[in-house]
RODO-2510 file (C-alpha; in nm, 4 decimals, decimal comma):
residues 170
     n   res          X          Y          Z
     1     m     0,0000     0,0000     0,0000
     2     k     0,1304     0,3437    -0,0880
     3     s     0,1982     0,5987     0,1775
     4     c     0,1074     0,9610     0,1694
     5     l     0,2782     1,2486     0,3437
     6     l     0,0262     1,4265     0,5606
     7     r     0,1424     1,7509     0,7079
     8     r    -0,0440     2,0542     0,8304
     9     a     0,0712     2,3850     0,6875
    10     d     0,1796     2,5105     1,0289
    11     t     0,3986     2,2083     1,1149
    12     k     0,7661     2,1667     1,0512
    13     p     0,8747     1,9058     0,7983
    14     s     1,0447     1,7126     1,0793
    15     t     0,7080     1,6545     1,2521
    16     a     0,5280     1,5386     0,9374
    17     r     0,3914     1,1835     0,9470
    18     y     0,3571     0,9275     0,6741
    19     l     0,0191     0,7595     0,6756
    20     p    -0,1269     0,4904     0,4552
    21     a    -0,3129     0,6558     0,1621
    22     g    -0,6575     0,5506     0,2821
    23     q    -0,5986     0,6782     0,6336
    24     a    -0,4619     1,0077     0,4990
    25     f    -0,7747     1,0499     0,2879
    26     n    -0,9997     0,9709     0,5831
    27     t    -0,8139     1,2205     0,8025
    28     v    -0,8410     1,5006     0,5476
    29     f    -1,1998     1,4092     0,4624
    30     s    -1,3028     1,4102     0,8282
    31     r    -1,1674     1,7648     0,8619
    32     y    -1,2887     1,9159     0,5375
    33     g    -1,5170     1,6562     0,3862
    34     k    -1,8440     1,7815     0,5251
    35     l    -1,7718     2,1332     0,4073
    36     v    -1,6605     2,0194     0,0613
    37     l    -1,9553     1,7828     0,0311
    38     s    -2,1984     2,0567     0,1358
    39     l    -2,0514     2,3027    -0,1138
    40     c    -2,0678     2,0440    -0,3924
    41     l    -2,4279     1,9651    -0,3090
    42     v    -2,5236     2,3344    -0,3100
    43     f    -2,3507     2,3801    -0,6468
    44     v    -2,5255     2,0780    -0,8022
    45     i    -2,8682     2,1853    -0,6760
    46     h    -2,8128     2,5422    -0,7978
    47     y    -2,6951     2,4225    -1,1398
    48     q    -2,9858     2,1796    -1,1842
    49     t    -3,2417     2,4393    -1,0734
    50     n    -3,1069     2,6907    -1,3247
    51     a    -3,0980     2,4293    -1,5997
    52     l    -3,4581     2,3260    -1,5290
    53     a    -3,5725     2,6877    -1,5212
    54     q    -3,4027     2,7548    -1,8556
    55     d    -3,5558     2,4410    -2,0080
    56     s    -3,9051     2,5250    -1,8844
    57     g    -3,8654     2,8861    -1,9977
    58     r    -3,7534     2,7688    -2,3427
    59     q    -4,0415     2,5206    -2,3554
    60     a    -4,2942     2,7893    -2,2582
    61     a    -4,1521     3,0257    -2,5229
    62     n    -4,2010     2,7563    -2,7855
    63     g    -4,5440     2,6894    -2,6385
    64     s    -4,6505     3,0504    -2,6879
    65     t    -4,6102     3,0062    -3,0635
    66     v    -4,8148     2,6844    -3,0607
    67     f    -5,0831     2,8259    -2,8318
    68     l    -5,1235     3,1552    -3,0182
    69     k    -5,1407     2,9840    -3,3564
    70     y    -5,3616     2,6824    -3,2826
    71     c    -5,5339     2,7254    -2,9452
    72     a    -5,6041     3,0943    -2,8940
    73     g    -5,8918     3,0963    -3,1419
    74     c    -6,1033     2,9264    -2,8763
    75     h    -5,9078     2,9868    -2,5550
    76     g    -5,8272     3,3537    -2,6240
    77     f    -5,4996     3,5225    -2,7109
    78     d    -5,4671     3,6400    -2,3511
    79     g    -5,5983     3,3131    -2,2104
    80     f    -5,9552     3,4388    -2,1627
    81     a    -6,1877     3,2067    -2,3540
    82     e    -6,3463     3,3175    -2,6807
    83     y    -6,5788     3,0186    -2,6847
    84     e    -6,8232     3,0060    -2,3976
    85     f    -6,7423     2,6520    -2,2880
    86     a    -6,3658     2,6719    -2,3324
    87     p    -6,1603     2,7188    -2,0160
    88     s    -5,9934     3,0537    -1,9477
    89     f    -5,6421     2,9422    -1,8672
    90     s    -5,5223     3,2839    -1,7492
    91     m    -5,7754     3,2545    -1,4695
    92     g    -5,6384     2,9110    -1,3836
    93     e    -5,9418     2,7130    -1,5042
    94     r    -5,8493     2,3437    -1,5266
    95     l    -5,4847     2,4151    -1,4407
    96     y    -5,5236     2,2263    -1,1128
    97     k    -5,4776     1,9181    -1,3337
    98     s    -5,1342     1,7690    -1,3955
    99     d    -4,9600     1,8191    -1,7270
   100     e    -5,0293     1,4550    -1,8131
   101     e    -5,4032     1,4954    -1,7479
   102     l    -5,4131     1,8078    -1,9630
   103     l    -5,2175     1,6304    -2,2366
   104     r    -5,4682     1,3422    -2,2343
   105     s    -5,7555     1,5906    -2,2649
   106     v    -5,5899     1,7694    -2,5563
   107     t    -5,4910     1,4559    -2,7474
   108     a    -5,8276     1,2829    -2,7022
   109     g    -6,0488     1,5915    -2,7277
   110     r    -6,3127     1,6820    -2,4762
   111     h    -6,6729     1,7835    -2,5271
   112     a    -6,6634     2,0588    -2,7935
   113     m    -6,2817     2,0514    -2,8208
   114     p    -6,1464     1,8543    -3,1159
   115     y    -5,8786     1,5936    -3,0588
   116     w    -5,5199     1,6913    -3,1393
   117     k    -5,3594     1,3490    -3,1448
   118     h    -5,1539     1,3107    -3,4634
   119     k    -5,2269     1,6742    -3,5595
   120     l    -4,9515     1,8324    -3,3500
   121     s    -4,6531     1,6570    -3,1968
   122     i    -4,6562     1,5623    -2,8293
   123     d    -4,3615     1,8008    -2,7741
   124     m    -4,5624     2,0875    -2,9267
   125     l    -4,8591     2,0053    -2,7042
   126     r    -4,6401     1,9807    -2,3921
   127     s    -4,4858     2,3195    -2,4680
   128     a    -4,8334     2,4724    -2,5132
   129     i    -4,9313     2,3319    -2,1715
   130     a    -4,6168     2,4847    -2,0191
   131     y    -4,7208     2,8182    -2,1719
   132     l    -5,0683     2,7909    -2,0142
   133     r    -4,9073     2,7825    -1,6735
   134     v    -4,6911     3,0859    -1,7555
   135     m    -4,9980     3,2830    -1,8678
   136     q    -5,1780     3,1985    -1,5456
   137     q    -4,8745     3,2943    -1,3345
   138     r    -4,8368     3,6250    -1,5180
   139     h    -5,2073     3,7056    -1,4786
   140     s    -5,2118     3,6157    -1,1086
   141     s    -4,9094     3,8406    -1,0485
   142     g    -5,0811     4,1378    -1,2149
   143     l    -4,8916     4,1242    -1,5445
   144     p    -5,0524     4,0897    -1,8872
   145     p    -5,0837     3,7152    -1,9576
   146     r    -4,9265     3,7482    -2,3025
   147     e    -4,6052     3,9245    -2,4003
   148     q    -4,5856     3,8054    -2,7600
   149     p    -4,7720     3,9732    -3,0476
   150     i    -5,0635     3,7906    -3,2058
   151     p    -4,9265     3,5991    -3,5044
   152     e    -5,0466     3,6958    -3,8505
   153     t    -5,1482     3,3369    -3,9181
   154     h    -5,3647     3,1795    -3,6538
   155     y    -5,6624     2,9488    -3,6604
   156     r    -6,0128     2,9381    -3,5280
   157     f    -6,1680     2,5966    -3,5299
   158     n    -6,5372     2,5385    -3,5019
   159     p    -6,6228     2,3699    -3,1756
   160     v    -6,7194     2,0065    -3,2337
   161     g    -7,0885     1,9866    -3,3179
   162     e    -7,1253     2,3515    -3,4275
   163     d    -7,2163     2,4762    -3,7759
   164     e    -6,9547     2,5988    -4,0210
   165     d    -7,0647     2,9609    -3,9735
   166     y    -7,0289     2,9436    -3,5940
   167     w    -6,7651     3,2187    -3,5765
   168     l    -6,9532     3,4487    -3,8155
   169     n    -7,2205     3,5058    -3,5516
   170     r    -6,9771     3,5780    -3,2701
***
């Protein structure tokens, strides 16, 4: 087994001791290990939190494009429903549900809402759901729910079961 010279900075070389490598590590770790471990843990948590926040912010930014183009015709550009039975997401309607529950509702359709399965990718739908939560947070904090301009091209779909001229009378 290799030996390791362990010496404190304030000791003279003549008082230094040689210890087996494992014991030297244990001695140093017992003195500084908890501090080093704590600092590493704080760094990792901080890094992961920032990375998750950036990812969710990026996802919500992508979701604003999806929402404003495909969803806002019924749910409102500011998240206040245009269609009387559609939820107003800026007011938090239906946002008590998990993202997975909302995704199931969107892909399968619900009542007057058409199904979106195979029409938009799951990633696009997840990003739109992330944007719903941002709109609600902005509205509840007193900010306008939407920062982005209304896109030139956006869609209004007739609610399931309504006539083709539904939007003409609105």
